[in-house]
C-alpha positions in Angstrom: 29.8 -6.2 1.9 30.1 -2.5 0.8 27.4 -1.3 -1.6 28.1 1.8 -3.5 24.9 3.8 -4.0 24.1 5.3 -7.4 22.1 8.5 -7.8 18.4 9.0 -8.4 15.3 6.9 -7.5 16.8 3.8 -9.1 20.1 4.1 -7.3 19.3 1.6 -4.5 18.1 -1.1 -6.9 21.1 -0.7 -9.2 23.5 -0.8 -6.3 21.9 -4.0 -4.9 21.9 -5.6 -8.4 25.6 -4.8 -8.8 26.2 -6.5 -5.5 24.5 -9.7 -6.8 21.3 -9.2 -4.8 18.8 -8.8 -7.7 16.0 -9.0 -8.5 15.0 -6.3 -6.0 11.4 -5.8 -5.0 9.8 -2.8 -3.4 6.8 -3.3 -1.0 4.4 -0.8 0.5 0.8 -0.6 1.6 -2.2 1.8 1.5 -5.1 2.2 3.9 -3.4 1.7 7.2 -4.9 4.8 8.7 -8.3 4.4 7.2 -11.2 3.3 9.5 -13.1 1.6 6.8 -12.2 -0.7 4.0 -9.3 -3.1 3.4 -5.6 -2.5 3.8 -3.9 -3.1 0.4 -0.3 -4.1 0.1 1.7 -4.3 -3.2 5.1 -5.6 -4.2 6.9 -4.6 -7.5 10.0 -5.6 -9.3 10.9 -2.9 -11.9 12.8 -3.5 -15.1 15.9 -1.2 -14.9 15.9 -1.2 -18.7 12.4 0.3 -18.9 12.6 3.2 -16.4 9.4 5.1 -15.5 9.7 8.8 -15.0 7.8 10.6 -12.2 7.6 7.8 -9.6 7.0 9.3 -6.1 5.2 8.6 -2.9 1.6 8.0 -4.0 0.2 10.4 -1.4 1.8 13.5 -3.0 0.7 12.6 -6.5 -2.7 13.6 -8.0 -5.2 10.9 -8.7 -4.6 11.4 -12.5 -0.9 11.1 -12.1 -1.3 7.9 -10.0 -3.6 6.3 -12.6 -1.1 7.2 -15.4 1.8 5.8 -13.5 -0.1 2.7 -12.5 -0.7 1.9 -16.1 3.0 2.3 -16.9 4.0 0.1 -13.9 1.7 -2.6 -14.9 3.0 -2.7 -18.4 6.7 -2.3 -17.8 7.4 -4.0 -14.5 9.0 -7.4 -14.3 6.5 -8.5 -11.7 3.6 -6.9 -9.7 1.6 -8.5 -6.9 -1.2 -7.3 -4.6 -2.6 -8.6 -1.3 -5.9 -7.3 0.2 -6.5 -7.6 3.9 -10.1 -7.1 4.6 -11.5 -5.0 7.5 -12.5 -8.0 9.6 -8.9 -9.5 9.4 -7.5 -6.1 10.2 -9.6 -6.1 13.4 -8.6 -9.7 14.3 -4.9 -9.0 13.7 -4.5 -5.4 14.7 -3.2 -2.9 12.2 0.5 -3.4 12.5 0.2 -7.2 12.1 -2.2 -6.7 9.2 0.3 -4.5 7.6 3.1 -7.1 8.0 0.8 -9.9 6.8 -0.2 -7.9 3.7 3.4 -7.1 2.8 4.5 -10.7 3.2 1.6 -11.9 1.0 2.3 -9.4 -1.7 6.0 -10.3 -1.9 5.1 -14.0 -1.8 2.7 -13.6 -4.7 5.3 -12.2 -7.1 5.7 -14.3 -10.3 9.4 -13.6 -10.1 11.0 -14.3 -6.8 13.1 -11.4 -5.5 16.5 -11.8 -3.8 16.2 -8.6 -1.8 13.1 -6.5 -0.6 13.0 -2.8 0.1 10.2 -1.7 2.4 8.9 1.7 3.5 9.3 2.7 7.1 9.7 -0.4 9.0 11.3 -3.8 8.7 9.2 -6.9 7.6 10.4 -10.3 8.8 9.3 -13.6 7.3 9.9 -12.6 3.6 12.4 -15.5 3.1 15.0 -13.1 1.6 17.1 -10.2 3.0 15.4 -6.9 3.2 15.9 -3.3 4.2 13.5 -0.8 5.8 14.0 2.7 4.4 12.9 5.9 5.9 10.6 7.6 3.3 11.3 4.6 1.0 8.4 5.5 -1.2 10.2 8.8 -2.1 13.8 7.6 -2.5 13.5 4.1 -4.0 11.8 3.6 -7.3 10.4 0.1 -6.6 8.9 1.2 -3.3 7.4 4.2 -5.0 5.9 1.9 -7.6 4.5 -0.4 -4.9 3.0 2.6 -3.1 1.2 3.7 -6.3 -0.1 0.2 -7.1 -1.4 -0.2 -3.5 -3.0 3.2 -3.5 -4.7 3.0 -6.9 -6.0 -0.6 -6.1 -7.4 0.4 -2.8 -9.0 3.6 -4.2 -10.8 1.5 -6.8 -12.0 -0.8 -4.2 -13.4 2.0 -2.1 -15.1 3.6 -5.1 -16.8 0.2 -5.7 -17.9 0.1 -2.0 -19.4 3.5 -2.5 -22.1 1.9 -4.8 -23.1 -0.4 -2.0 -22.8 2.1 0.9 -23.5 5.5 -0.8 -24.5 7.1 2.5 -20.8 7.2 3.7 -19.2 8.9 0.7 -16.4 6.4 0.3 -15.7 7.4 -3.3 -14.6 10.8 -1.9 -12.6 10.1 1.3 -11.7 6.4 0.6 -12.5 5.4 4.2 -10.1 7.8 5.9 -11.1 9.6 9.0 -12.3 13.0 7.6 -14.9 15.2 9.1 -17.3 14.3 6.3 -16.8 10.6 6.9 -17.2 11.0 10.7 -20.4 12.8 10.3 -21.8 10.1 8.1 -20.5 7.4 10.6 -22.2 9.2 13.5 -25.4 9.5 11.6 -25.7 6.0 10.1 -23.4 3.9 12.4 -20.7 1.5 11.2 -21.1 -0.5 8.0 -19.9 -4.0 7.4 -16.6 -2.6 6.1 -15.7 -0.4 9.0 -12.8 -1.4 11.3 -13.8 -1.9 15.0 -10.2 -1.6 16.1 -10.6 2.2 15.5 -12.0 4.1 18.5 -14.1 6.5 16.4 -16.0 3.5 14.9 -16.8 2.1 18.4 -17.9 5.5 19.6 -20.2 5.9 16.6 -21.7 2.6 17.3 -22.4 3.6 20.9 -24.1 6.9 19.6 -26.3 4.8 17.4 -27.2 2.3 20.0 -31.0 2.4 20.9 
């Protein structure tokens, strides 16, 4: 089957729908590189009749832009689903398997079943429908960009909530990623209940704190 691509961020979805493969879902995750907190995966089916301007990779957008776009996605999308993989499960599975599990769960929780799934960066098996891994998918496919934004905003909100329980780590600022400020707090206080032991810097910090 030959699929003629259209232009713009909705081009892939439109082409797949023309080929009879709609609805098309985009799936992406946030928090894979963080050493604390959950990994959050999201899946989104957009409504081509209600386009959203400004969709992009969540990492290049400001927090204000992400929040604004998140609201538009939640109100205009055909379906949105989120899966949270907590730190302990990330440790048990390893980060790549946690990523795959999160993406599968998010797609499986969509209220509208997709017939095709676009993912960012790497292929995800076990989705039950055909899929395509796209290099920089969160920049070139609108549904993947939307999933990236939903995952990022959801995870950031979780980490801000964790900051109230663990104020000494500064989670509201760095969201659990391995910044110098986070590492200094980790070395001083040792790992919390939401740190990931599959990260070497967490293990090292525990050793430093060992009496």
